[in-house]
C-alpha atoms as one frame of an Amber mdcrd trajectory, in Angstrom:
protein
   3.753 -40.331   5.115   4.605 -36.756   4.096   2.314 -35.308   1.433   3.980
 -34.525  -1.853   4.041 -30.838  -2.776   1.592 -30.972  -5.733  -0.965 -33.074
  -3.811  -1.124 -30.607  -0.939  -1.858 -27.851  -3.427  -4.791 -29.794  -4.829
  -6.549 -29.985  -1.472  -9.772 -28.021  -1.365  -9.827 -24.877   0.755 -12.381
 -26.412   3.113 -10.275 -29.544   3.683  -7.163 -27.416   4.046  -8.673 -25.409
   6.856 -10.000 -28.509   8.604  -6.516 -29.969   8.323  -5.039 -26.827   9.783
  -7.514 -26.900  12.666  -6.805 -30.549  13.436  -3.061 -30.306  13.056  -2.582
 -27.079  15.019  -0.557 -27.921  18.109  -2.543 -27.686  21.336   0.055 -25.863
  23.345   0.516 -22.586  25.123   1.486 -19.844  22.720   4.076 -17.209  23.478
   2.163 -14.318  25.088   2.872 -11.062  23.253   3.338  -8.260  25.758   3.263
  -4.468  25.561   6.948  -4.549  26.471   7.619  -6.469  23.232   6.235  -3.550
  21.212   6.550  -0.229  22.974  10.340   0.148  23.305  10.820  -0.422  19.546
   7.970   1.948  18.755   9.459   4.685  20.923  12.909   4.268  19.405  11.909
   4.054  15.744   9.557   7.039  15.925  11.953   9.228  17.881  13.449  12.403
  16.421  16.835  10.651  16.370  15.617   8.493  13.461  14.657  11.597  11.464
  11.468  10.216   9.960  13.218   7.146   8.469  13.428   8.484   4.916  15.375
   6.243   2.523  18.761   7.582   1.349  19.210   9.621   4.532  20.914   9.171
   7.884  17.472   8.111   9.067  17.728   5.007   6.880  21.244   4.246   8.088
  20.114   4.333  11.717  16.936   2.370  11.061  18.414  -0.564   9.187  21.313
  -0.792  11.650  18.806  -0.917  14.507  16.791  -3.664  12.833  19.869  -5.713
  12.004  21.115  -5.436  15.570  17.747  -6.460  17.021  17.464  -9.500  14.757
  21.022 -10.511  15.621  20.480 -10.076  19.364  17.395 -12.315  19.172  19.449
 -14.991  17.449  17.683 -14.876  14.082  19.588 -15.946  10.995  20.416 -13.576
   8.127  17.580 -13.775   5.619  19.554 -13.216   2.417  22.418 -15.663   2.349
  24.861 -14.396   4.958  23.354 -10.887   4.956  20.447  -9.261   6.747  19.969
  -6.897   3.794  18.620  -6.979   0.265  19.866  -4.124  -1.914  17.104  -2.157
  -3.643  18.589  -0.021  -6.467  16.592   3.175  -6.680  16.585   6.654  -8.097
  15.763   9.740  -6.084  13.973  12.389  -8.163  13.455  15.902  -6.838  10.869
  17.642  -9.004  10.499  21.403  -8.744   7.446  22.420 -10.773   7.002  25.919
 -12.115   4.810  27.970  -9.765   2.022  28.214 -12.333   0.295  26.247 -15.068
  -1.448  28.105 -17.879  -4.639  26.752 -19.433  -5.593  28.253 -22.787  -9.149
  28.019 -24.123 -11.249  29.679 -26.788 -12.730  31.828 -24.025  -9.354  33.026
 -22.776  -6.558  32.091 -20.411  -6.712  30.562 -16.949  -3.731  30.479 -14.588
  -3.477  27.699 -12.005  -1.375  28.137  -8.888   1.012  25.332  -7.988   0.444
  23.614  -4.617  -2.918  25.334  -4.175  -4.559  24.125  -7.406  -2.377  21.252
  -8.526   0.618  19.062  -7.702   2.982  17.749 -10.383   5.993  15.458 -10.411
   7.872  13.306 -12.909   9.536   9.904 -13.130  11.738  11.096 -15.974  15.369
  11.877 -15.247  15.833  14.752 -17.724  16.980  17.949 -16.033  14.026  19.896
 -17.469  10.548  18.764 -18.466   8.714  21.388 -20.462   5.287  21.286 -22.125
   3.725  24.081 -24.200   0.150  24.225 -25.483  -0.436  20.507 -25.026  -3.973
  19.313 -25.646  -6.093  18.037 -22.743  -8.252  14.934 -23.234 -10.901  13.825
 -20.775 -10.781  10.009 -20.446 -13.377   9.267 -17.782 -11.868   6.999 -15.143
  -8.839   6.098 -17.291  -9.564   2.372 -17.057  -9.048  -0.554 -19.408 -10.645
  -3.633 -17.811 -11.544  -6.403 -20.292 -13.255  -8.518 -17.630 -15.731  -5.680
 -17.098 -16.036  -4.914 -20.807 -14.497  -1.517 -20.128 -12.125   0.643 -22.168
 -11.961   4.383 -21.537  -9.254   4.734 -24.200 -11.184   3.184 -27.082 -11.337
   5.129 -30.339  -9.048   7.935 -29.204  -5.342   8.648 -29.527  -3.861  10.273
 -26.426  -0.231   9.998 -27.525   1.669  13.167 -26.527  -1.472  14.624 -24.922
  -2.502  15.253 -21.320  -5.143  12.908 -19.938  -7.606  14.187 -17.302  -9.359
  11.430 -15.335 -11.498  10.820 -12.239 -10.180   9.042  -9.157 -11.588   5.654
  -8.005 -13.702   3.532 -10.352 -17.154   3.855 -11.910 -19.055   1.920  -9.247
 -18.167   4.312  -6.442 -21.099   6.429  -5.303 -23.679   4.224  -6.983 -25.952
   1.491  -5.673 -24.829  -0.824  -8.471 -22.745  -3.527  -6.807 -22.269  -5.183
 -10.183 -20.598  -2.030 -11.574 -17.005  -3.014 -10.880 -17.361  -3.714  -7.125
 -19.663  -0.839  -6.252 -18.218   1.220  -3.406 -15.364  -1.233  -2.903 -12.378
   0.016  -4.841 -10.727  -2.295  -7.334  -7.135  -1.926  -8.434  -8.432   0.055
 -11.415  -9.431   2.814  -9.015  -5.943   3.326  -7.629  -4.021   6.372  -8.778
  -0.927   4.275  -9.432  -2.840   2.179 -11.942  -4.256   5.269 -13.663  -0.817
   6.791 -14.207   0.510   3.470 -15.508  -2.399   3.052 -17.928  -2.038   6.593
 -19.272   1.648   5.902 -19.918   0.792   2.627 -21.660  -1.265   4.715 -24.106
   1.590   7.139 -24.704   0.144  10.135 -22.851   2.536  13.013 -22.280   0.991
  13.647 -18.887  -1.840  12.559 -16.605  -3.896  14.682 -14.204  -6.202  12.957
 -11.722  -9.153  14.943 -10.378  -8.937  14.843  -6.588 -12.070  14.282  -4.555
 -11.646  13.597  -0.847 -14.343  10.952  -0.387 -13.514   8.634  -3.315  -9.772
   9.261  -2.848  -9.919   8.405   0.838  -7.786  11.369   1.955  -7.646  15.137
   1.643  -5.721  17.170  -0.895  -3.324  18.097   1.914  -1.869  14.577   1.678
  -1.039  15.183  -1.978   0.301  18.663  -1.229   3.003  17.042   0.893   4.566
  15.916  -2.412   5.100  19.490  -3.613   8.806  20.113  -4.220   9.496  16.866
  -2.388  11.786  14.016  -3.333  10.163  10.864  -4.694  11.835   7.494  -5.013
  11.441   4.946  -7.786  13.125   1.708  -8.753  16.178   2.219 -10.939  14.967
   1.483 -14.483  18.248   2.104 -16.294  18.775  -0.471 -18.985  15.058  -1.200
 -19.256  12.979   0.132 -22.101   9.911   1.499 -20.378   8.019   4.616 -21.457
   7.348   7.135 -18.713   4.938  10.022 -19.096   6.591  13.435 -18.874   4.645
  14.181 -15.712   1.989  12.885 -13.342  -0.158  14.918 -11.023  -3.422  15.894
  -9.405  -5.766  18.854  -9.692  -8.361  19.890  -7.124 -12.046  19.289  -7.767
 -12.848  23.049  -7.910 -10.149  23.525 -10.549 -11.446  20.532 -12.505 -14.933
  22.030 -12.458 -13.546  25.284 -13.867 -11.796  23.333 -16.618 -15.022  21.509
 -17.401 -16.815  24.841 -17.516 -14.218  26.273 -19.898 -14.682  23.199 -22.052
 -18.456  23.605 -22.006 -18.972  20.450 -19.918 -21.324  19.938 -16.981 -19.376
  18.046 -14.289 -22.395  16.098 -12.991 -23.482  15.099 -16.462 -20.008  13.991
 -17.472 -19.631  11.912 -14.280 -22.811  10.049 -15.179 -21.600   9.452 -18.724
 -18.174   8.282 -17.492 -19.904   5.572 -15.450 -21.183   3.894 -18.607 -19.156
   1.277 -20.506 -19.931   3.028 -23.794 -18.307   6.270 -22.579 -16.114   7.859
 -25.220 -13.100   9.966 -24.268 -12.930  13.351 -25.992 -10.692  16.409 -26.448
 -11.504  19.247 -24.036 -10.374  21.967 -26.466  -8.002  23.186 -23.763  -4.208
  23.439 -23.884  -1.809  23.451 -20.954   1.679  24.868 -20.504   4.164  24.587
 -17.654   7.530  23.074 -16.760   9.376  21.055 -14.142  13.016  21.159 -13.087
  14.488  17.809 -12.105  17.399  16.707  -9.933  18.341  13.036  -9.900  20.417
  10.848  -7.624  20.955   7.105  -8.005  21.501   5.116  -4.851  20.712   1.835
  -3.138  18.247   1.455  -0.296  17.857  -1.687   1.809  15.219  -4.213   2.677
  16.044  -5.853   6.010  15.407  -9.593   6.215  15.894 -12.255   8.880  14.605
 -15.777   9.302  14.069 -18.769  11.517  14.699 -21.883   9.448  12.113 -24.626
   9.460  12.920 -27.995  11.006  10.862 -30.142   8.624  10.151 -28.148   5.449
  12.748 -25.361   5.490  12.263 -24.595   1.784   8.650 -23.531   2.459   8.229
 -20.029   3.853   5.763 -17.779   5.626   6.778 -14.143   5.208   5.797 -11.409
   7.658   6.250  -7.877   6.294   6.236  -4.309   7.572   7.757  -1.239   5.949
  10.361   0.595   7.990  10.354   3.881   6.054   8.434   7.123   6.444   8.644
  10.641   5.003  11.596  12.280   6.763  11.437  16.060   6.676   8.717  17.851
   4.711   6.199  20.662   4.708   5.978  22.287   8.188   2.670  22.133  10.008
   0.965  25.050  11.760   3.371  24.676  14.707   6.450  24.779  12.462   7.215
  21.079  12.923   8.618  19.646   9.687   9.668  16.179  10.917   7.353  13.352
   9.917   8.086  10.787  12.651   5.611   8.199  11.347   4.844   6.588  14.695
   1.730   4.717  13.636   2.802   4.638   9.977   4.857   2.510  10.321   7.137
   2.470  13.335   4.303   0.569  14.983   4.169  -2.156  12.322   7.948  -2.488
  12.389   7.834  -2.822  16.178   5.216  -5.540  15.713   7.526  -7.353  13.280
  10.257  -7.394  15.917   7.777  -8.565  18.551   6.746 -11.443  16.286  10.363
 -12.389  15.673  10.915 -12.580  19.422   7.773 -14.679  19.863   8.745 -17.203
  17.197  12.296 -17.389  18.498  10.951 -18.090  21.984   8.957 -21.095  20.753
   9.971 -24.509  19.485  11.562 -24.345  16.033   8.798 -24.101  13.396   8.472
 -26.808  10.741   8.472 -24.259   7.934  10.809 -21.292   7.638   9.440 -18.020
   8.992  10.816 -14.864   7.378  10.707 -11.348   8.804  11.005  -8.791   6.017
  11.105  -5.065   6.715  10.890  -3.288   3.377  11.927   0.133   2.194  10.150
   2.898   0.266   6.555   1.865   0.868   5.584   5.506   1.234   7.100   6.250
  -2.158   5.088   3.609  -4.039   5.576   0.188  -2.375   8.994  -0.033  -4.027
  10.831  -2.224  -1.521   8.210  -4.951  -1.710   7.910  -4.451  -5.481  11.637
  -5.075  -5.844  11.393  -8.146  -3.615   8.501  -9.480  -5.704  10.576  -9.009
  -8.872  13.681 -10.488  -7.212  12.412 -12.879  -4.532  14.927 -14.341  -2.120
  12.509 -17.208  -1.485  10.785 -18.668  -4.563   7.137 -17.665  -4.924   6.295
 -21.316  -5.645   7.500 -22.223  -2.156   6.073 -19.184  -0.349   3.004 -20.260
   1.600   1.648 -16.851   2.587   2.407 -13.242   3.357   1.139 -11.514   6.499
   1.565  -7.753   6.397   1.456  -5.085   9.113   1.049  -1.418   8.332   0.014
   0.347  11.519  -1.197  -1.271  14.754  -4.239  -0.484  16.858  -3.440   2.533
  19.097  -6.970   2.917  20.567  -7.351   0.102  23.076  -9.161  -3.206  22.830
 -11.553  -3.801  19.947 -14.044  -6.630  19.560 -13.325  -6.757  15.841 -10.494
  -6.453  13.378 -10.901  -4.876   9.978 -10.343  -7.422   7.224  -8.834  -5.526
   4.317  -9.914  -6.850   0.913 -12.446  -9.281   2.328 -13.161 -12.327   0.200
  -9.661 -12.746  -1.203  -8.016 -15.815   0.314  -8.311 -18.812   2.647  -6.136
 -16.936   5.135  -9.271 -15.038   6.147 -10.904 -18.298   7.302  -7.896 -19.182
   9.411  -7.929 -15.664  10.882 -11.615 -16.014  11.746 -10.971 -19.295  13.529
  -8.356 -17.614  15.715 -10.671 -14.669  16.383 -13.484 -16.975  17.417 -11.257
 -18.625  20.002 -10.919 -15.314  21.857 -14.476 -14.071  21.361 -13.687 -11.573
  18.626 -14.737 -11.262  14.989 -13.651  -9.772  11.675 -15.581  -7.177   9.707
 -15.229  -5.677   6.266 -13.110  -2.544   6.201 -15.219   0.526   7.049 -14.082
   2.450   3.966 -13.803  -0.094   1.132 -13.761   2.785  -1.356 -10.261   3.716
  -0.206  -8.757   0.562  -1.721  -6.474  -0.287   1.183  -5.803  -3.762  -0.203
  -3.815  -2.065  -2.964  -2.031   0.420  -0.707   0.453  -1.586   1.305   3.217
  -4.096   0.745   1.129  -7.274   0.786  -0.270  -6.148  -2.590   3.035  -6.867
  -4.341   2.947 -10.417  -2.984  -0.637 -10.781  -4.187   0.378  -9.534  -7.640
   2.680 -12.554  -8.005   0.036 -14.918  -6.663   1.103 -15.347  -3.024  -1.931
 -15.330  -0.676  -1.609 -12.203   1.439  -3.351 -11.235   4.672  -3.702  -7.646
   5.836  -5.817  -6.535   8.783  -6.603  -3.076  10.037  -7.774  -1.668  13.334
 -11.385  -2.544  14.083 -14.047  -0.005  15.012 -16.085  -1.960  17.598 -14.451
  -0.500  20.696 -14.609  -2.923  23.615 -16.087  -0.323  25.973 -17.548   2.457
  23.816 -18.818   0.756  20.680 -18.633   1.244  16.928 -19.491   4.917  16.625
 -16.673   5.835  18.982 -14.250   3.537  17.170 -15.130   5.049  13.810 -14.597
   8.550  15.216 -11.109   7.537  16.354 -10.183   6.362  12.870 -11.651   9.433
  11.180  -9.727  11.615  13.607  -6.469   9.842  12.762  -6.994  10.419   9.042
  -7.809  14.087   9.583  -5.254  14.963  12.243  -2.320  12.560  12.018  -2.051
  10.632   8.747   1.118  11.710   6.920   1.518  14.708   9.196   4.256  15.696
  11.663   1.719  15.063  14.434   2.009  11.280  13.905   4.190  10.884  16.999
   4.064   8.369  19.809   2.208   9.859  22.766   1.597   7.387  25.615  -1.133
   9.666  26.990  -3.055   9.332  23.706  -2.115   5.795  22.694  -3.432   2.587
  24.269  -1.485  -0.455  23.083  -3.694  -3.108  24.714  -5.526  -3.669  21.445
  -2.289  -3.721  19.471  -0.982  -6.502  21.701  -4.105  -8.569  21.013  -3.875
  -8.033  17.249  -0.187  -8.934  17.076  -0.931 -12.036  19.153  -3.613 -12.918
  16.618  -1.185 -12.643  13.698   1.344 -14.717  15.601  -1.231 -17.451  16.187
  -2.166 -17.502  12.488   1.456 -17.603  11.384   2.382 -20.317  13.846  -0.385
 -22.571  12.591   0.805 -22.084   9.028   4.413 -22.645  10.053   3.558 -26.027
  11.567   1.359 -27.341   8.772   1.824 -28.857   5.330  -1.289 -27.181   3.920
  -1.231 -24.407   1.316  -3.976 -21.789   1.617  -5.210 -20.511  -1.724  -7.153
 -17.661  -3.292 -10.927 -17.752  -3.207 -13.042 -17.985  -6.326 -13.532 -14.512
  -7.763 -10.195 -13.158  -6.576  -8.275 -11.386  -9.301  -5.099 -13.110  -8.022
  -6.278 -16.726  -8.165  -5.367 -17.279 -11.817  -1.837 -16.024 -11.179  -1.243
 -18.560  -8.405  -2.904 -21.344 -10.375  -0.639 -20.672 -13.353   2.466 -21.923
 -11.543   1.120 -24.036  -8.664   0.074 -27.236 -10.457
């Protein structure tokens, strides 16, 4: 007899996984091939697609390509009779003044735009101007009741500029009980810090950049200088936005601390204590930003294969189709950001998975293939979907996200991003064990990758979400070599025009194995009645529990 929906949710995680193991069909799975991936990767990362920036011809070509591929495979439209979900957005081009002036009792300091700082705004006024606005140092800019932490206690930052450190207090310490030690929590993400500053009425927020705790160099942030940013269209919603958001370099921050009579090392130590008290820096800043605004609609692309037994229950695969379009030229003069690994490769994997599922017997649950927009601009396509889900969250079994595939050849491991979050990890490990592979914690947990791709927006509404990264245990050359490959990608290719598909440099054998792995996991879920849940200690468990009773 079919289990009733609430009873299946009450099953323990251990029983659920045993049930999955026992009920998984013992049949030959569709074999993912390089030919399922590479042609899409080549096409989507080609110059013809112009870096796949939303609101450009690159978007028009990309979404048409995806729609055509889904149609040719025989997949159904995923949003009623349409393959698209409209995502109303606003395009904001911020042109900051070339300088920012800092006034202190010791004199004046002039910061150079792009070199020393990067600013932008979410406001739609044509001019944002600030004169002699007080700077307040607020530690890590975190309010986390579960950690007994409030960097904004006993201080009013309304209409002031908040200066804060990146990451969270545990980073760089041996104290694993201080937040999560070197593993970044959501409180360490820059997006959270800007949001929290705005919640306290700050006029502006400046994050101190530091390459190691940030997880990337200042060059990545510099790519935003005089560049268009996209946000969800908030017209008709009463939501306060700070006048500006931005970053300053660590050397500049140290000069500001010096002007304020503060020792940077001492203040870092103090900011790591829960009794830290934010304070005025006795510095005032002046600058301005010119703003150009355009309202438009971008598109999520969505297709599905309806389930034969429980069609109302869904497994959703995601990958973002967008990249950065044209931007700052590199040393060769190339200004086109093709985004081959990030994320033409994940989008190609999504299409490969769609083909694999369509080649198999109809799944019992509905399998959805969702390619979202504007991930590079702030995870906006998936954020809009989470706010306006096509498939109810209560009936969504899991999300499996792909943001970059393995371009380095076969790995013994996969990187499990955000380890310890959900039962999906146990199912993944079972599939890995079958092929003699294993999962490992992400090599740079301080970078907070679990909060940096589209699965995070599913997690925020309680849907268990799985996200894996490329492993480092190279099948032939070991872990040190694998780690070097990843470090080289971050330094030489991440968010740079050099992120192009080069068959002489790429080896897709490992990508094929990883996509096969995600197919195997998804197929087991699609042919089961079990609902994986969040593990104890996950910050998302209470959200799921609140509506799954």
